[in-house]
C-alpha positions in Angstrom: 52.1 59.3 -15.5 54.6 58.9 -12.6 56.7 55.8 -12.1 55.4 53.4 -9.5 57.2 53.5 -6.2 58.7 50.2 -4.9 58.2 49.1 -1.3 61.1 49.4 1.1 62.9 46.1 1.7 65.5 45.0 4.4 69.2 45.1 3.5 72.5 44.3 5.1 75.1 47.0 4.7 78.8 46.6 4.8 80.8 49.9 4.3 84.6 49.7 4.5 86.9 52.7 4.4 90.7 52.7 4.2 92.7 55.9 4.8 96.5 55.9 5.2 96.4 52.1 5.9 93.8 52.5 8.6 90.7 50.4 8.0 87.2 51.3 9.3 84.2 48.9 8.9 80.5 49.6 9.4 78.1 46.7 9.4 74.4 47.6 9.7 70.9 46.5 8.9 68.8 48.9 7.0 66.2 49.3 4.4 66.4 50.1 0.7 63.8 51.5 -1.8 64.1 51.9 -5.6 62.8 55.1 -7.2 63.3 55.0 -10.9 67.0 54.5 -11.6 68.0 55.6 -8.1 68.5 53.3 -5.1 68.1 54.8 -1.6 69.5 52.9 1.3 69.0 54.0 5.0 70.7 52.6 8.1 71.7 53.7 11.5 75.3 54.0 12.7 76.0 53.7 16.4 79.2 54.9 17.9 80.7 56.3 21.1 81.3 60.0 21.6 84.4 61.5 23.2 82.8 61.4 26.7 81.6 57.8 26.4 78.1 58.8 25.4 76.2 56.7 22.8 75.8 58.5 19.5 73.4 57.7 16.7 73.7 58.8 13.0 71.1 58.0 10.4 72.8 57.5 7.1 71.2 57.7 3.6 73.0 56.5 0.5 71.6 57.6 -2.8 73.1 55.6 -5.8 72.4 56.0 -9.5 73.4 57.5 -12.8 77.1 57.5 -12.2 76.8 59.3 -8.8 76.8 58.2 -5.2 75.7 60.5 -2.3 76.3 59.9 1.4 74.1 61.9 3.7 74.3 61.7 7.5 71.8 63.1 10.1 71.9 63.0 13.9 75.0 63.3 16.1 76.9 64.2 12.9 75.5 66.0 9.9 77.3 65.6 6.6 76.9 65.4 2.9 79.5 64.0 0.4 78.9 63.4 -3.3 81.1 61.1 -5.5 81.1 61.3 -9.3 84.1 59.8 -11.2 86.6 62.4 -12.3 84.7 65.3 -10.6 85.2 67.5 -7.6 81.9 67.9 -5.6 81.2 70.3 -2.6 80.0 69.0 0.7 80.0 69.7 4.5 80.5 68.2 7.9 79.0 69.3 11.2 79.2 67.9 14.7 78.7 69.4 18.2 82.5 69.9 18.2 83.4 71.3 14.7 82.0 72.2 11.3 83.6 72.8 8.0 83.0 72.8 4.2 84.7 70.0 2.3 85.0 68.7 -1.2 85.6 65.3 -2.6 87.6 64.7 -5.8 86.7 61.2 -7.0 89.2 59.1 -8.8 87.4 55.9 -9.9 83.8 55.0 -9.1 82.3 51.6 -9.9 78.7 50.6 -9.1 77.1 47.3 -10.0 73.4 46.7 -9.3 72.3 43.1 -9.3 68.6 42.7 -8.6 68.0 44.4 -5.3 71.7 44.4 -4.3 74.5 46.9 -5.0 78.3 46.7 -4.9 80.2 50.0 -5.2 83.8 50.9 -4.8 85.5 54.3 -5.2 88.6 56.3 -4.3 88.7 59.9 -3.5 90.7 62.8 -2.2 89.2 64.8 0.7 89.7 68.5 0.8 88.9 70.7 3.8 89.0 74.5 3.2 90.7 73.7 -0.1 93.6 71.8 1.6 94.2 68.1 0.9 93.1 66.2 4.0 93.4 62.5 3.0 93.1 59.8 0.4 90.4 57.2 0.8 89.4 53.9 -0.7 85.8 52.8 0.0 83.9 49.6 -0.7 80.2 49.3 -0.2 78.2 46.1 -0.3 74.4 46.2 0.1 72.5 42.8 0.0 68.8 42.2 0.2 68.1 40.3 3.4 65.5 37.4 3.4 62.3 38.3 5.1 
């Protein structure tokens, strides 16, 4: 017998990234759904392209069992996987560039509380095997009242 699927519910997403002292913040509304021990969160990121055009990226976060995946579709296509103490392959594609990457995760903490999730992690980004930057990320997902 398969596990029952929960219904999607609205969430507020706050994703903060710090690289070399530079802080980037994404705030978005999205939806989450629980499937077994996994939590899937989807939201849309809006940004401006190099020519002033409006860009849209659909982001999916899959969290569970000591692993967090960040998958983006749209103006940017990418996949990054974070697992504490492990190096994981990934990729990045945009209209302007594409490359394979890997993430070497230092610490990864995830705390689920009801339908909310707090996560923080640090990682080293490698592009073509070369160190490209150190990141500290915090993610806060809160169920929004209907």
